[in-house]
C-alpha positions as CSV (number, residue, x, y, z in Angstrom):
1,M,16.4,4.5,102.5
2,R,17.9,5.7,99.6
3,L,18.1,1.9,98.5
4,N,14.7,1.3,99.1
5,L,13.5,4.3,97.3
6,T,15.8,3.2,93.8
7,R,14.3,-0.4,94.1
8,L,10.6,1.1,94.5
9,C,11.2,3.0,91.2
10,M,13.0,0.1,89.2
11,L,10.3,-2.4,90.1
12,L,7.6,0.8,89.0
13,I,9.4,0.6,85.7
14,A,10.1,-3.0,85.2
15,G,6.3,-3.3,85.8
16,A,5.0,-0.3,83.5
17,L,7.2,-2.0,80.5
18,S,5.7,-5.2,81.3
19,M,2.0,-4.0,81.1
20,A,2.6,-2.5,78.4
21,I,4.4,-5.2,76.5
22,V,1.3,-7.8,77.0
23,A,-1.1,-4.9,75.9
24,C,0.5,-4.3,73.0
25,S,0.7,-8.0,71.9
26,D,-1.3,-9.6,69.8
27,D,-2.8,-13.0,71.3
28,P,-5.9,-13.1,72.8
29,E,-6.4,-13.5,76.3
30,P,-8.1,-17.4,76.7
31,T,-11.3,-17.1,77.9
32,N,-13.8,-20.2,79.3
33,T,-16.5,-18.5,76.8
34,P,-17.8,-21.5,73.8
35,V,-16.1,-20.6,70.7
36,S,-18.5,-19.3,68.2
37,A,-18.7,-20.4,64.5
38,P,-16.7,-18.7,62.2
39,P,-18.6,-15.9,60.3
40,A,-20.5,-16.8,56.9
41,T,-19.0,-15.7,53.9
42,T,-20.7,-14.6,50.8
43,P,-20.6,-16.6,48.1
44,V,-18.6,-16.2,44.8
45,V,-20.7,-16.4,42.3
46,A,-19.6,-16.9,38.5
47,F,-21.3,-14.6,36.2
48,E,-21.8,-14.5,32.2
49,P,-20.4,-11.1,30.9
50,L,-23.4,-9.4,28.9
51,S,-23.4,-9.2,24.9
52,V,-23.2,-5.8,23.8
53,V,-23.4,-4.9,20.2
54,A,-22.1,-1.5,19.5
55,S,-23.1,0.2,16.2
56,I,-19.8,1.7,15.4
57,Y,-16.3,1.4,17.1
58,P,-16.3,4.7,19.4
59,M,-19.9,3.2,20.6
60,Q,-17.7,-0.1,21.4
61,Y,-15.1,1.6,23.3
62,F,-17.9,3.7,25.2
63,A,-19.6,-0.1,26.5
64,E,-16.4,-1.6,27.1
65,R,-14.8,1.4,29.1
66,V,-18.1,1.3,31.2
67,G,-18.9,-2.5,31.3
68,G,-15.3,-3.9,31.9
69,D,-15.2,-7.5,32.2
70,R,-19.2,-8.2,33.0
71,V,-19.6,-7.1,29.0
72,D,-18.3,-8.9,26.1
73,V,-18.7,-6.1,23.3
74,V,-18.3,-6.1,19.4
75,S,-19.0,-3.3,16.9
76,L,-21.1,-4.0,13.8
77,V,-19.2,-1.6,11.1
78,P,-15.5,-2.8,10.8
79,P,-12.4,0.4,11.1
80,G,-12.4,2.3,8.0
81,A,-16.3,1.4,6.5
82,E,-19.2,4.2,6.8
83,G,-21.3,3.7,9.0
84,H,-24.1,6.5,8.0
85,T,-24.3,3.8,4.9
86,F,-23.3,0.2,6.2
87,E,-25.3,-2.7,5.1
88,L,-25.7,-5.5,7.5
89,T,-25.2,-8.9,6.8
90,A,-27.3,-12.0,7.8
91,R,-24.3,-13.0,10.4
92,D,-24.8,-9.3,11.8
93,L,-28.6,-9.6,12.5
94,L,-28.0,-12.9,13.9
95,T,-25.6,-11.3,16.2
96,I,-28.1,-8.2,17.1
97,G,-30.9,-10.8,17.7
98,R,-28.6,-12.2,20.7
99,A,-27.5,-9.5,22.1
100,D,-28.4,-8.4,25.7
101,I,-27.8,-4.7,24.7
102,I,-27.4,-2.7,21.5
103,V,-25.4,0.6,21.6
104,M,-26.1,2.9,19.2
105,N,-25.0,6.3,18.7
106,G,-28.7,7.5,18.0
107,L,-29.9,11.1,15.8
108,E,-30.7,8.8,13.1
109,M,-27.2,8.3,12.4
110,E,-27.3,4.5,11.7
111,P,-30.5,4.1,10.2
112,W,-29.7,0.6,8.8
113,L,-29.4,-0.7,12.8
114,E,-32.7,0.9,13.4
115,R,-34.6,-0.8,10.3
116,A,-33.1,-4.1,11.8
117,L,-34.8,-3.6,15.3
118,D,-37.6,-2.7,13.8
119,S,-37.6,-5.9,11.4
120,L,-36.9,-8.0,14.3
121,G,-39.4,-6.8,16.3
122,N,-41.6,-8.3,19.2
123,E,-38.6,-11.6,18.5
124,V,-35.8,-10.2,20.5
125,S,-35.4,-9.0,24.1
126,V,-32.7,-6.3,24.0
127,I,-32.0,-3.1,25.8
128,V,-31.4,-0.2,23.2
129,V,-28.9,2.9,24.7
130,E,-28.7,5.6,22.3
131,A,-25.8,7.7,23.2
132,A,-27.2,11.1,21.8
133,N,-30.8,11.8,21.6
134,A,-32.3,14.5,19.7
135,E,-32.2,17.6,23.0
136,A,-28.8,17.1,23.4
137,A,-28.1,17.6,19.6
138,V,-26.8,21.2,18.3
139,P,-29.1,21.7,15.6
140,F,-27.9,23.0,12.3
141,E,-28.6,26.8,11.3
142,E,-31.0,27.8,8.7
143,G,-28.7,27.7,4.8
144,E,-25.8,25.0,6.8
145,D,-24.9,21.8,5.4
146,A,-24.2,19.2,7.9
147,H,-21.2,17.6,5.4
148,E,-20.5,21.3,3.4
149,D,-17.1,20.8,3.6
150,E,-17.5,17.4,2.2
151,H,-18.1,15.9,-1.0
152,A,-21.9,16.9,-2.0
153,H,-24.5,14.5,-1.0
154,E,-26.4,12.5,-4.5
155,D,-28.4,10.1,-2.3
156,A,-31.3,10.7,-0.4
157,D,-30.7,12.4,2.6
158,E,-30.3,9.3,5.2
159,H,-30.4,11.3,8.7
160,G,-31.8,14.4,10.8
161,H,-31.1,17.7,10.9
162,E,-29.3,17.7,14.3
163,D,-25.4,17.7,14.7
164,E,-24.9,13.5,15.0
165,H,-21.4,14.0,16.2
166,A,-22.8,16.5,18.8
167,Q,-21.5,14.8,22.0
168,A,-23.6,14.0,24.4
169,D,-23.4,13.0,28.0
170,E,-22.7,9.7,27.7
171,A,-22.8,8.6,31.2
172,E,-26.1,10.6,31.5
173,H,-27.5,8.7,29.0
174,A,-26.2,5.1,30.0
């Protein structure tokens, strides 16, 4: 009787191991049902990057980080040039006219760009993104000059009386 009980236990263990091996295999069990067509895949659509014109380098950096490989960004003001008094060339006007999006600081920091957009009028279809707005600006105190630590301005007051260098929540404005 003892021999039969040992054989029975061995058969049960072997059967359990066989079932575990079959259950863990990757091969599906064959069925008699017809095979369906493979699932449809979404076609990959090639896209052309949006043409983005930035007024100054910080706006270029911002647009490149937000747009990634979906944008082609150029900055109008070259490195080292003064952004407040920059003068556009004819080539710059063509670049602006061909842009899909224009990213600028706002707060009247780029009056030259605002004048260019006004002069182009309805000839261009462009989205203008201002990184800052008047509500986000920190107003200067009475008697405080925006550039009091710098040289005296002899030319006209070219921009508003908000701190155009105040950081706004750029993601919110985008």
